[in-house]
KOLNU-770834 format. One record per residue (C-alpha): residue number from 1; residue in three letters; x, y, z. Coordinates in steps of 0.02 Angstrom, whole numbers, plus 32768, in hexadecimal, padded with zeros to 4 digits. Layout:
! KOLNU-770834
   resi   resn      X      Y      Z
    NUM    ala      X      Y      Z
...
! end
This chain:
! KOLNU-770834
   resi   resn      X      Y      Z
      1    met   8000   8000   8000
      2    ala   8037   80B1   7FEB
      3    leu   801F   8148   804B
      4    thr   7F84   8217   8030
      5    arg   7F66   8269   80D2
      6    arg   7FE4   82C6   813C
      7    thr   7FCF   8310   81E7
      8    leu   8041   832D   8278
      9    thr   7FE5   832E   831B
     10    gly   805F   82E1   8393
     11    pro   80E9   8261   83A8
     12    thr   808B   81E4   833C
     13    ser   803E   824F   82B3
     14    ser   7FEE   81FC   821C
     15    tyr   8048   81ED   8179
     16    pro   8009   81EE   80C4
     17    arg   7F82   8178   8091
     18    arg   7F4C   8145   7FE3
     19    arg   7ED8   80CF   7F84
     20    his   7F00   806A   7EF3
     21    arg   7E77   8058   7E6C
     22    arg   7EA2   8003   7E03
     23    arg   806C   7C18   789F
     24    ala   80FC   7BE7   788B
     25    ala   813B   7B35   7897
     26    ile   815A   7AE0   793D
     27    ala   8211   7ADA   790D
     28    ala   821A   7B91   793F
     29    val   8206   7B5E   79F5
     30    thr   82B9   7B2E   7A12
     31    thr   8309   7BBF   79B4
     32    leu   82AF   7C59   79F4
     33    val   82F4   7C58   7AA4
     34    thr   82F3   7D07   7AEA
     35    ala   833A   7D45   7B8E
     36    leu   82C5   7DB3   7BF1
     37    gly   82CA   7E6C   7BD2
     38    ile   8380   7E85   7BA5
     39    leu   83EF   7EA6   7B11
     40    thr   845F   7E10   7B0B
     41    gly   84DD   7E5B   7A93
     42    thr   8550   7DF3   7A26
     43    pro   85C8   7D6E   7A65
     44    ala   867A   7DAE   7A5D
     45    asp   8727   7D65   7A6E
     46    ala   876F   7DFE   7AC3
     47    thr   87AA   7DE3   7B73
     48    ala   8775   7E4A   7C07
     49    gly   8820   7E53   7C55
     50    gln   8888   7DCB   7CA0
     51    pro   882F   7D62   7D22
     52    gly   8862   7D87   7DD3
     53    pro   885A   7D1A   7E6D
     54    ala   87B3   7CC4   7E86
     55    ala   8750   7CDA   7F24
     56    ala   86ED   7C4D   7F70
     57    pro   8636   7C6C   7F4A
     58    val   85CD   7CAE   7FD8
     59    val   8518   7C7B   7FBF
     60    thr   8497   7CDA   8023
     61    arg   83DC   7CEE   8032
     62    ala   83A6   7DA1   804C
     63    ala   845E   7DC1   8073
     64    leu   8456   7D45   8104
     65    asp   84AC   7CA0   8121
     66    pro   842E   7C21   80DF
     67    ser   8438   7BC2   8183
     68    leu   83E0   7C53   81D9
     69    val   8347   7C48   816A
     70    ala   8337   7B8D   814B
     71    gly   8284   7B5C   8125
     72    arg   824D   7C0E   8108
     73    gly   8234   7C76   806D
     74    ala   8213   7C46   7FB8
     75    arg   8259   7BAC   7F62
     76    val   82BA   7BF6   7ECF
     77    ala   8326   7BB0   7E42
     78    phe   83B3   7C2F   7E55
     79    leu   8441   7C4A   7ECE
     80    glu   845E   7CF8   7F12
     81    gln   850A   7D46   7F25
     82    glu   8523   7DF4   7F6C
     83    ala   859E   7E63   7F10
     84    glu   85F2   7E9A   7FB0
     85    asn   862B   7DE6   7FCC
     86    ala   8678   7DD7   7F1D
     87    val   8722   7E09   7ED8
     88    thr   871C   7EBE   7E9D
     89    thr   8785   7F52   7E6A
     90    gly   86F2   7FC1   7E99
     91    glu   86BB   800E   7F3B
     92    val   864A   7FB8   7FB9
     93    ile   85C2   8033   7FED
     94    gly   8561   8025   808F
     95    pro   8523   7FE7   8101
     96    asp   84A2   8070   8110
     97    arg   83E9   8068   813B
     98    thr   83C5   8120   811D
     99    ala   833A   813B   809F
    100    tyr   8364   8189   7FF6
    101    thr   8410   813A   7FEC
    102    leu   8453   80B4   7F79
    103    pro   848D   803F   8005
    104    ala   83E5   8048   805D
    105    glu   838B   7FFF   7FC6
    106    ala   8410   7F79   7FA9
    107    ser   83F8   7EC7   7FE2
    108    gly   844F   7EB9   808A
    109    arg   8466   7F77   8088
    110    arg   850D   7F67   802B
    111    ala   8540   7F64   7F74
    112    val   85D7   7F85   7F03
    113    lys   85F0   8027   7EA4
    114    leu   8652   8018   7E02
    115    leu   869F   80A8   7DA2
    116    pro   86C4   808E   7CE8
    117    gly   874C   800A   7CD4
    118    arg   8724   7FB5   7D7B
    119    tyr   86D8   7F0A   7D96
    120    val   868A   7E93   7E12
    121    glu   86A6   7DD8   7DFC
    122    phe   863D   7D4A   7E40
    123    thr   866C   7C93   7E4D
    124    leu   85DC   7C23   7E1A
    125    pro   85A6   7BB4   7EAA
    126    ala   854E   7B38   7E35
    127    ala   8539   7B17   7D7B
    128    ala   84DE   7BA7   7D27
    129    asn   84AD   7BE6   7C7C
    130    ala   8452   7C84   7CB1
    131    ile   846D   7D16   7D24
    132    thr   8407   7DA5   7D6D
    133    val   8460   7E46   7D97
    134    arg   8413   7EC4   7E0F
    135    tyr   845F   7F6F   7DF1
    136    ser   844C   802A   7DF2
    137    ile   848D   80AE   7D7A
    138    pro   846E   816A   7D80
    139    asp   83D3   81C1   7D40
    140    ala   83DA   823E   7CB3
    141    pro   83F0   82F1   7CF5
    142    ser   833D   831B   7CC8
    143    gly   82F7   826F   7CF1
    144    gly   82BF   81E2   7C81
    145    gly   8358   8176   7C95
    146    ile   83F1   8147   7C2E
    147    thr   8439   80A7   7BE7
    148    ala   84E8   8066   7C02
    149    pro   8549   7FC7   7BDA
    150    leu   8587   7F41   7C50
    151    asp   85FE   7EBD   7C0C
    152    val   85EA   7E09   7C44
    153    ala   8681   7D95   7C3E
    154    val   8697   7CE3   7C7B
    155    asn   8745   7CA4   7CA8
    156    gly   8791   7D3F   7C58
    157    lys   8735   7D31   7BB2
    158    arg   86B5   7DB5   7B88
    159    ile   8614   7D64   7B4F
    160    arg   858D   7DE9   7B50
    161    ser   856B   7E9F   7B6F
    162    met   84CE   7EC9   7BCF
    163    thr   8478   7F6F   7BB6
    164    leu   8445   7FB4   7C5E
    165    thr   83BE   8038   7C70
    166    ser   8380   80AF   7CF5
    167    glu   82DF   80D4   7C95
    168    tyr   827A   8070   7D14
    169    ala   82D2   80B1   7DAE
    170    trp   82E9   8158   7E05
    171    leu   824C   81A2   7E4E
    172    tyr   8248   8245   7EAE
    173    asn   81E2   82B2   7F1F
    174    gln   8145   8290   7F83
    175    tyr   80C4   820A   7F61
    176    pro   8093   81DE   7ED8
    177    phe   8141   8214   7EA1
    178    thr   8185   825B   7DFF
    179    asn   820B   8230   7D81
    180    asp   8248   82E4   7D7F
    181    pro   82DC   8301   7DF4
    182    asn   82C6   83BC   7DE2
    183    ala   820F   83C2   7E15
    184    gly   81D4   842D   7EA4
    185    leu   816E   83E2   7F31
    186    leu   80D9   837F   7EF1
    187    his   8078   83A9   7F8F
    188    pro   80B5   844B   7FDD
    189    asp   801D   8442   8050
    190    trp   805E   83A4   80A3
    191    trp   80C7   83A2   813F
    192    ile   817A   8371   8117
    193    thr   8202   8346   8191
    194    glu   828D   839B   8130
    195    cys   8254   8445   816E
    196    ser   81DF   8409   81F8
    197    cys   815C   8473   81A5
    198    val   80D0   847F   8126
    199    pro   812B   84DD   809C
    200    ala   808F   852A   8050
    201    val   806A   8586   80F3
    202    thr   811E   85AD   8121
    203    thr   816B   8658   810B
    204    pro   81EC   8665   80C7
    205    tyr   81CD   85CE   8059
    206    pro   824C   854A   808C
    207    ser   82DA   8516   801B
    208    ile   82C0   8460   7FE8
    209    gln   8355   8402   7FA3
    210    lys   8341   83BB   7EF4
    211    pro   8335   8332   7EC4
    212    phe   82BE   831A   7F55
    213    arg   82B9   826D   7FA3
    214    pro   8304   8204   7F15
    215    ser   82D9   814B   7F1F
    216    his   82B9   80AA   7EBE
    217    phe   836D   80A4   7E81
    218    tyr   837D   7FEE   7E4B
    219    asp   8347   7F82   7DBA
    220    glu   837A   7ED5   7D82
    221    gln   8398   7E77   7CE1
    222    arg   83A5   7DC1   7CB2
    223    leu   8421   7D78   7C35
    224    leu   842F   7CCC   7BE6
    225    leu   84E8   7CA8   7BD7
    226    gly   84DA   7C39   7B3C
    227    arg   8526   7B9E   7B8E
    228    thr   8535   7B4C   7C36
    229    tyr   85C7   7B7A   7CA5
    230    arg   8606   7B13   7D35
    231    ala   8611   7B33   7DED
    232    gly   86B2   7B92   7E0D
    233    asp   86AC   7BF3   7D69
    234    arg   86BC   7CAE   7D7F
    235    val   863E   7D2C   7D40
    236    arg   8686   7DDB   7D33
    237    leu   861A   7E75   7D1C
    238    thr   8680   7F07   7CD9
    239    val   864D   7FB9   7CB6
    240    pro   86A0   7FE5   7C10
    241    ala   8718   8077   7C12
    242    gly   86A9   80D9   7B9B
    243    ser   8609   80C5   7BFD
    244    asn   859A   815E   7C03
    245    ala   8566   812E   7CB3
    246    ala   85D2   8189   7D2F
    247    trp   85BE   80F5   7DA2
    248    thr   8569   804B   7DA7
    249    val   8533   7FFA   7E49
    250    val   8526   7F3D   7E4A
    251    asp   84C0   7EFB   7EDA
    252    leu   84BD   7E40   7EBA
    253    leu   84C4   7DB4   7E3B
    254    asp   844A   7D23   7E34
    255    ser   8487   7C8C   7DD1
    256    glu   8416   7C04   7D8E
    257    leu   8413   7B68   7D21
    258    val   8380   7B87   7CAD
    259    gly   8331   7AEF   7C5C
    260    pro   8301   7AE0   7BA5
    261    pro   8260   7B2C   7B64
    262    arg   81C2   7ACD   7B8D
    263    val   8166   7A90   7AF0
    264    arg   80AB   7A77   7AE1
    265    leu   807E   7A1E   7A3E
    266    arg   7FC3   7A08   7A57
    267    ala   7F96   7ABB   7A7D
    268    ala   7F56   7B5B   7A2F
    269    asn   8002   7B9A   79FE
    270    val   7FFC   7C57   79ED
    271    leu   8073   7C50   7959
    272    ala   7FEA   7BF8   78F5
    273    phe   7F7B   7C8F   7915
    274    gly   7FF9   7D0E   78D7
    275    ala   805A   7D3E   7974
    276    asp   8107   7D88   7954
    277    pro   818C   7D3B   79C5
    278    thr   820B   7DC1   7999
    279    gly   81A8   7E47   79F3
    280    arg   81A2   7EBC   795D
    281    arg   80E7   7EAE   793C
    282    asp   8055   7EB7   79B3
    283    ser   8026   7E05   79E5
    284    ala   7F8F   7E2F   7A51
    285    pro   7F0D   7E07   79C8
    286    ala   7F61   7D5F   79A4
    287    ile   7F65   7D30   7A5B
    288    glu   7EAE   7D60   7A6E
    289    arg   7E81   7CF2   79D7
    290    ala   7EE0   7C62   7A25
    291    val   7E86   7C7E   7ACB
    292    ala   7DDB   7C7B   7A74
    293    val   7E02   7BD8   7A19
    294    ala   7E4A   7B88   7AB5
    295    lys   7DAD   7BB0   7B18
    296    arg   7D3F   7B5F   7A93
    297    thr   7DAB   7AC4   7A80
    298    gly   7DE7   7AAD   7B32
    299    arg   7E9D   7ABC   7AFE
    300    thr   7F2E   7B19   7B4D
    301    val   7F72   7BB9   7B02
    302    tyr   802C   7BA4   7AE5
    303    leu   80A9   7C33   7AD8
    304    pro   814A   7BED   7A8B
    305    pro   81F3   7C3D   7AAE
    306    gly   81FB   7CF1   7A76
    307    thr   81CA   7DA1   7AA3
    308    tyr   8115   7DD0   7A81
    309    gln   80E1   7E85   7A79
    310    val   803F   7EA5   7AD7
    311    asn   800A   7F55   7B01
    312    arg   7F61   7F39   7B52
    313    his   7F05   7EC2   7BC4
    314    ile   7EE6   7E10   7B8C
    315    val   7E41   7DE2   7BDE
    316    val   7E46   7D2F   7C1C
    317    asp   7DB9   7CBD   7C56
    318    asp   7DB1   7BFF   7C5B
    319    val   7E57   7BEA   7C00
    320    thr   7F06   7BA7   7C1D
    321    ile   7F9B   7C07   7BD7
    322    glu   8047   7BBA   7BDF
    323    gly   80F0   7BFC   7BA9
    324    ala   8192   7B9E   7B88
    325    gly   81D6   7BDB   7C2F
    326    asn   81EB   7C8B   7C70
    327    trp   829D   7C99   7C2E
    328    his   8263   7C67   7B80
    329    thr   81B7   7CB7   7B66
    330    val   81A3   7D71   7B85
    331    val   8102   7DD5   7B71
    332    lys   813C   7E88   7B66
    333    gly   80E0   7F2A   7B49
    334    arg   80E5   7FE5   7B43
    335    glu   807E   8054   7BB2
    336    val   7FFA   80A7   7B44
    337    thr   7FA0   814A   7B69
    338    leu   7EE4   8138   7B57
    339    pro   7E8B   81B7   7AE8
    340    thr   7E12   81D8   7B78
    341    pro   7E18   819B   7C2C
    342    ala   7DC5   80F3   7C4B
    343    pro   7D2E   80E6   7CC0
    344    asp   7DA2   80A6   7D49
    345    gly   7E0F   8140   7D38
    346    ser   7E9D   80EF   7CD7
    347    val   7EF9   8164   7C61
    348    his   7F6E   80DC   7C21
    349    thr   7F65   8026   7BF3
    350    gly   7FEE   7FA7   7BDA
    351    val   801A   7EF0   7BD7
    352    gly   7FB6   7E85   7C4F
    353    phe   7F4A   7DEB   7C64
    354    tyr   7EA7   7E1C   7CB6
    355    gly   7E12   7DBE   7CF6
    356    arg   7D67   7E09   7CE1
    357    asp   7D2F   7E84   7D65
    358    ala   7CE3   7E3B   7E01
    359    ala   7C47   7EA4   7DE0
    360    asp   7C32   7E43   7D3D
    361    gly   7C48   7D9C   7D93
    362    gly   7D04   7D93   7D86
    363    ser   7D64   7D0C   7D29
    364    arg   7D79   7C55   7D57
    365    asn   7DEC   7BC5   7D30
    366    val   7E7C   7C2F   7CF0
    367    his   7F29   7BE2   7CF4
    368    leu   7FC3   7C47   7CC6
    369    ser   8071   7BFB   7CCB
    370    gly   8120   7BFC   7C83
    371    phe   8138   7CA9   7C3A
    372    ala   8172   7D58   7C65
    373    ile   810F   7DF9   7C62
    374    glu   8175   7E95   7C48
    375    gly   8121   7F3D   7C50
    376    asp   8155   7FEF   7C2D
    377    val   8119   804B   7CC8
    378    arg   818A   80D9   7CFE
    379    glu   8118   8143   7D6A
    380    arg   8097   8127   7DF1
    381    ile   7FE3   814E   7DC4
    382    asp   7F75   80F0   7E3D
    383    thr   7EDA   80F3   7DD0
    384    asp   7F36   809F   7D3F
    385    gln   7F12   7FE8   7D1E
    386    val   7FC2   7FBE   7CE3
    387    asn   7FDE   7F26   7D4F
    388    gly   8029   7E83   7D11
    389    ile   7F90   7E20   7D47
    390    gly   7EEB   7E6A   7D7F
    391    gly   7E30   7E5A   7D91
    392    ala   7DD9   7DCC   7DEB
    393    leu   7E19   7D1A   7DD4
    394    asn   7DB5   7C91   7E2A
    395    asp   7DF1   7BDD   7E37
    396    ser   7E8F   7C0C   7DD9
    397    thr   7F4B   7BF4   7DE0
    398    ile   7FE1   7C5F   7DB9
    399    asp   8083   7BFC   7DB8
    400    gly   8135   7C16   7D7F
    401    leu   8124   7CC6   7D3C
    402    his   81A3   7D53   7D3D
    403    leu   815D   7E03   7D48
    404    arg   81B5   7EAA   7D43
    405    his   819C   7F60   7D15
    406    thr   80E1   7F62   7D33
    407    lys   8087   7FCC   7DB3
    408    val   8053   7F3A   7E1E
    409    gly   8086   7E8A   7DF0
    410    ile   7FE0   7E39   7E21
    411    trp   7F4F   7EA5   7E5F
    412    leu   7EB0   7E40   7E77
    413    asp   7E0C   7E9A   7E98
    414    gly   7D87   7E30   7EEB
    415    pro   7D13   7DF2   7F22
    416    met   7D65   7D54   7EDE
    417    arg   7DA6   7CB0   7F22
    418    asn   7E26   7C26   7F11
    419    val   7EB9   7C6A   7EB0
    420    arg   7F64   7C1B   7EC9
    421    ile   8001   7C7D   7EA0
    422    thr   809C   7C11   7EA7
    423    asn   8152   7C09   7E70
    424    thr   814C   7CB8   7E27
    425    ile   81CD   7D43   7E24
    426    ile   8194   7DF8   7E2F
    427    val   8217   7E81   7E28
    428    asp   822C   7F39   7E03
    429    gln   817A   7F73   7E1D
    430    ile   813D   8025   7E2E
    431    ala   80C5   7FF0   7EB8
    432    asp   8098   7F47   7F08
    433    ala   80CB   7E9A   7ECF
    434    val   8027   7E44   7F01
    435    asn   7F8B   7E91   7F4B
    436    phe   7EEF   7E30   7F7E
    437    his   7E73   7EC0   7F79
    438    thr   7DC0   7EB9   7FB5
    439    gly   7D71   7E13   7FDE
    440    val   7DF7   7D9B   7FA2
    441    thr   7DDC   7CF6   7FFB
    442    asp   7E27   7C48   8009
    443    ser   7EBF   7C7B   7FA5
    444    leu   7F7A   7C5D   7FAF
    445    val   8021   7CAC   7F83
    446    ala   80AF   7C31   7F9B
    447    his   8164   7C1E   7F66
    448    thr   815E   7CC7   7F12
    449    phe   81F8   7D35   7F0D
    450    val   81E6   7DF2   7F16
    451    arg   826E   7E76   7F09
    452    asn   826D   7F33   7EF2
    453    thr   81B8   7F64   7EFF
    454    gly   8183   8019   7F0C
    455    asp   8103   7FEF   7F92
    456    asp   80CE   7F58   7FF8
    457    gly   8118   7EB5   7FBA
    458    leu   8082   7E46   7FE5
    459    ala   7FE1   7E92   8025
    460    met   7F32   7E60   8057
    461    trp   7EC4   7EFB   8055
    462    ser   7E13   7EE0   8095
    463    glu   7DCA   7F80   8051
    464    asp   7D0B   7F7D   805A
    465    thr   7D03   7EBE   805E
    466    ala   7D6F   7E52   80CD
    467    asn   7DF3   7DDD   8089
    468    ala   7DE6   7D34   80DE
    469    arg   7E44   7C90   80F1
    470    asn   7ED7   7CC3   8085
    471    thr   7F8B   7C8E   809D
    472    phe   8033   7CDB   8073
    473    asp   80AB   7C49   808C
    474    his   8163   7C2B   8063
    475    asn   8180   7CCD   8005
    476    thr   8219   7D3C   7FFE
    477    val   8205   7DF8   7FFC
    478    gln   82A1   7E64   7FEC
    479    ser   82BE   7F1E   7FE8
    480    pro   8212   7F6F   7FDB
    481    val   8241   8024   7FBB
    482    leu   81A4   8065   8010
    483    ala   8130   8017   8091
    484    asn   8136   7F62   80C9
    485    gly   8171   7EB8   8096
    486    ile   80CC   7E66   80C5
    487    ala   8034   7ECB   80FA
    488    ile   7F8B   7E8F   8138
    489    tyr   7F04   7F16   813D
    490    gly   7E6D   7ECB   8195
    491    gly   7E19   7E26   816C
    492    thr   7DE9   7D80   81B8
    493    asp   7E4A   7CE1   81DB
    494    asn   7EE3   7D07   8171
    495    thr   7F91   7CBE   8181
    496    val   8042   7CFF   8164
    497    ser   80BD   7C70   8176
    498    his   816E   7C37   814E
    499    asn   819D   7CD7   80F2
    500    leu   8244   7D2F   80E7
    501    ile   823B   7DED   80E3
    502    ala   82D3   7E5D   80DC
    503    asp   830A   7F11   80C8
    504    pro   8271   7F82   80C2
    505    val   82AE   8031   80A0
    506    arg   8231   80B3   80DC
    507    glu   8186   80CE   812C
    508    gly   8168   8017   814D
    509    ser   81B2   7F77   818C
    510    ala   81BC   7EBD   816E
    511    ile   810E   7E91   81AD
    512    gln   8080   7F0A   81CF
    513    val   7FD6   7EE4   8219
    514    gly   7F77   7F84   81F6
    515    ser   7ECB   7FC5   821C
    516    arg   7ED3   804A   8194
    517    phe   7EA9   8079   80E0
    518    gly   7DF0   8061   8102
    519    ala   7E07   7FA7   811F
    520    glu   7D83   7F3A   816E
    521    pro   7DAD   7F09   8221
    522    phe   7E18   7E77   8252
    523    thr   7DA8   7DE9   828A
    524    gly   7DBF   7D32   82AF
    525    his   7E74   7CFD   82B5
    526    leu   7F12   7D42   8267
    527    trp   7FA6   7CCD   8269
    528    ile   8056   7D11   8250
    529    thr   80C7   7C7A   8261
    530    glu   8178   7C41   823D
    531    asn   81B1   7CDC   81DE
    532    thr   825F   7D27   81DC
    533    thr   8283   7DE0   81C7
    534    ala   832D   7E2F   81AB
    535    arg   8367   7EE2   81BC
    536    ala   82B3   7F1B   81CD
    537    gly   8264   7FB0   8220
    538    thr   8276   8057   81C8
    539    tyr   827C   8109   8205
    540    glu   81CF   8155   81F7
    541    leu   81EE   8202   81B2
    542    asn   8154   8257   81F8
    543    trp   8152   8206   82A1
    544    lys   820F   8214   82AE
    545    ile   821A   816B   8302
    546    gly   8255   80BE   82CD
    547    leu   81D6   8037   82A4
    548    gly   81D9   7F82   82D7
    549    ala   8207   7EEC   826C
    550    ile   8151   7EBE   8289
    551    trp   80D8   7F49   82B2
    552    leu   8021   7F4E   82DB
    553    tyr   7FCD   7FF3   82B5
    554    ala   7F21   802E   82F0
    555    leu   7EEF   80C4   8287
    556    asp   7E3A   80AA   824C
    557    arg   7DFF   803E   82DD
    558    ser   7E3A   7FCD   8369
    559    ile   7E8F   7F28   8345
    560    asp   7E41   7EA6   83B5
    561    ala   7E39   7E05   834E
    562    arg   7E99   7D6C   8385
    563    ile   7F49   7D8E   8344
    564    glu   7FCF   7D0E   8365
    565    val   8085   7D2A   8336
    566    val   80DE   7C84   834A
    567    gly   818A   7C46   831A
    568    asp   81C8   7CE5   82C5
    569    ala   827E   7D1B   82C2
    570    tyr   82A8   7DD4   82BE
    571    leu   835E   7DE9   828A
    572    asp   83C3   7E89   8291
    573    ser   832E   7EFB   82A7
    574    thr   835E   7FAF   8287
    575    tyr   82F2   7FEF   8316
    576    asn   8272   7F83   8372
    577    ala   8249   7ECE   8352
    578    ile   8191   7EE1   8382
    579    met   812B   7F81   837C
    580    leu   8077   7FA5   83A7
    581    val   803A   8055   8384
    582    ser   7F9C   80BC   8372
    583    glu   7F91   8161   8318
    584    trp   7FA8   81F7   8389
    585    gly   7F01   8242   8359
    586    val   7EA1   81A3   8385
    587    lys   7F0C   815D   8411
    588    asp   7E83   8175   848F
    589    leu   7E01   8121   841F
    590    tyr   7E59   8086   83DF
    591    ser   7EC5   7FFF   842A
    592    ile   7F1F   7F5F   83FD
    593    asp   7EEC   7ED2   846F
    594    asp   7F1D   7E21   849F
    595    val   7FA4   7E01   841E
    596    val   8002   7D5F   843B
    597    phe   80BE   7D51   841D
    598    arg   8106   7CA4   8435
    599    asp   81A6   7C47   8408
    600    ile   81FA   7CE1   83BF
    601    arg   82B4   7CFF   83A2
    602    val   82F7   7DB0   83A2
    603    asp   83AC   7DBC   836B
    604    gly   83DF   7E71   8370
    605    thr   837B   7F10   8383
    606    gly   83B6   7FC2   8371
    607    thr   8341   7FF1   83FE
    608    ser   82C0   7F85   8458
    609    val   8270   7EDB   8446
    610    val   81C1   7F24   8460
    611    ser   8189   7FD6   8443
    612    ala   80D7   7FFC   847B
    613    arg   8089   80A1   8449
    614    thr   7FD2   8075   8462
    615    ala   7F58   803A   84E3
    616    gly   7F3C   7F7F   84E7
    617    ser   7F95   7EE0   8516
    618    ala   8002   7E50   84DB
    619    ser   8047   7DB0   8523
    620    phe   80F5   7D68   850B
    621    gln   8131   7CB5   851D
    622    asn   81D9   7C6C   84EB
    623    val   8212   7D0E   849C
    624    asp   82CF   7D06   849E
    625    ala   8335   7DA2   847A
    626    arg   83EB   7DD2   846F
    627    his   844D   7E6C   843A
    628    val   83C5   7EE5   846D
    629    gly   83FA   7F99   8455
    630    ala   838B   7FEE   84D7
    631    val   830E   7FC2   855E
    632    gly   82B5   7F1F   8535
    633    val   8207   7F6D   853D
    634    asn   81EC   8021   8509
    635    asn   813E   8039   854F
    636    cys   80ED   80E2   852D
    637    gly   8039   80A5   852D
    638    ser   7FC9   8130   84EE
    639    phe   8039   81B8   8536
    640    his   7FD2   81E8   85CD
    641    phe   8056   81AB   8648
    642    thr   7FD7   818A   86D1
    643    pro   8007   815D   8783
    644    ala   7FBC   80B2   8761
    645    gly   803C   8096   86D8
    646    ser   8034   807F   861E
    647    glu   7F91   805C   85C2
    648    phe   7FE9   7FC8   856F
    649    arg   7FFC   7F29   85D5
    650    leu   8077   7E9B   85BA
    651    thr   805D   7DEA   85FA
    652    asp   80F3   7D79   8616
    653    leu   80C0   7CC4   85F3
    654    gly   816F   7C83   8615
    655    gly   8209   7C4D   85B8
    656    asn   823A   7CFC   8580
    657    asp   82F7   7CF6   8580
    658    gly   837B   7D7A   856A
    659    gly   8347   7DEF   85F6
    660    trp   82E1   7E5F   8586
    661    leu   823D   7E46   85E4
    662    ala   8264   7E6A   8699
    663    asp   81EC   7E5D   872B
    664    trp   81F5   7F16   874B
    665    gln   81AE   7F3A   869D
    666    leu   8111   7ED6   86BF
    667    pro   8085   7EE8   86A5
    668    asn   8085   7F9D   866C
    669    thr   811A   7FFD   86AB
    670    ile   8135   809E   864B
    671    thr   81E0   8091   85F9
    672    cys   81C0   810F   8570
    673    asp   8252   8155   8510
    674    asp   8206   81A8   8478
    675    arg   82A1   819D   840B
    676    pro   8324   812F   845C
    677    pro   83D3   812F   8414
    678    val   83F7   80A3   8398
    679    val   847D   8024   83C0
    680    pro   84A1   7FBD   8322
    681    pro   84A8   7F06   8351
    682    pro   8529   7E89   8313
    683    pro   84FA   7E1F   827B
    684    pro   8480   7D93   82A2
    685    ala   84C7   7CE6   82BD
    686    asp   848C   7C35   82E1
    687    trp   8429   7C31   8381
! end
């Protein structure tokens, strides 16, 4: 979710709030293999310098030792290596968790900065024929991005040149952001922390540094290497001496062994209906003809290897569409300006697969698998329907897709039921990766990998109609630039389990349970179980306090459903591990009650284990903590500081080790330090 209203009425003022609205022969299959969204260049025999000493590969998951996150996060086919652990002639930048900086948006909060002529070299930990590079290059001076080369060599032999771009990165200013680094304030009537003022009513008008609040620095590209290389081979990424990019930051490299294209012989092959696998001609009409025939005949629509240009929504209902694999089949489109705004407020359209609207009955029995969707979204317009997948999809599956450069990867508007999203990669989004919006029930997101969203990674938003009985399980969410890794806004009997969430950057955290954005109340049971967070808890600009790795937020109403947080691990939390807060303006109206925390591990906090800034209560059992930077419980209650103690009560159910929950803090001792100093903890380790 993103953020439209600003006030400042006390230590916990509200921050912005927003709403989202929305024929060729079969022989061609094995020859039209296309890597996703890159210019592969031409193989070359030139060397990229003499190979230097190899470094042993360091494989991580969300920049952590894999042993720390075993059994959690998405099952993926690639192995992650952080650039800061590789051999380089560049400069390691970071660590830094300060918003609007390159290290803060990097995985693990560190990366490698290369000037022209410099390189970073990775040793393959396993056989691979494909790589993904996450990187950043500068914006154009007036915005809009630049392109720049990056040479790829293996064992000293240059094999390809990638063309990097910053056209889909670099946003500025206040929500909903702009691509113009020289723009003045978008909302001069909003409170901003930079001057601690409302500029429009301030005399003299404050000087605001430009570019104002730059963010969303990173993008990523995938490259098929043309052959399989062995474990121990060295992949060197070099910025050519003549690069027009003053610098190139490499965050990480993912390496993967991609299988051959999947072939479907008895299917409605889109080539037979006139689709162009080179991407030069519009293939939307051909795909729609194939979909119509497949529905009548009960066959599958097959997208062979290639790039298919699609610049509008493909409406899907009672149909199966399969690609040759998301490295081989790419559905790619331009963003198109509509001649007049659509009834839903959209002013653009673009590539996407959409179910029918829920108001029209929605779609059913839709199955999408084995291809990539690549959009062309470069700005945030919340009314635009320029998502990779949208509408209402009942009794449907989405499996093995790769989505990037859309507004939201998958935004589903209910009421609808029983959609399963699995084994999918969603990266480089302007807003969310997945949002279950309005009455989505009995649905699942599992083993889905998310990186570099411009808003919540995975969200359930119960606006108007409650979401119910949904599960986010075994997903990985890394580096949401704004808001949270996983957010649950109201709903009934939902579950968040076995996820790995790391490195939120600003105005959010790893997990949020929020009574906000007009969501229906929490009812029934909310399970948050067996999740791991890393380097979570951002600095909330308006409140001027640090958030928790998990935070419960009562803004629109009280939170009093049965919420159980069991088996989580909060690693290297920037501020608090656990935070419960109500908005200052409603702190005497709403509370957060009877939350259960059990079997929790807290390894490192910059400040406290628990920060309570609300009335209410919680119980704690077998919550073990170490490397706590401040007092274990920072209990401010609702800031009345009564002689009877805080309005927030803690119950010790036993087994809470590490000395963080002392007898003298129970049940409601006031220990309020509004902004305690941060003590960075040591890196997390095996318990």
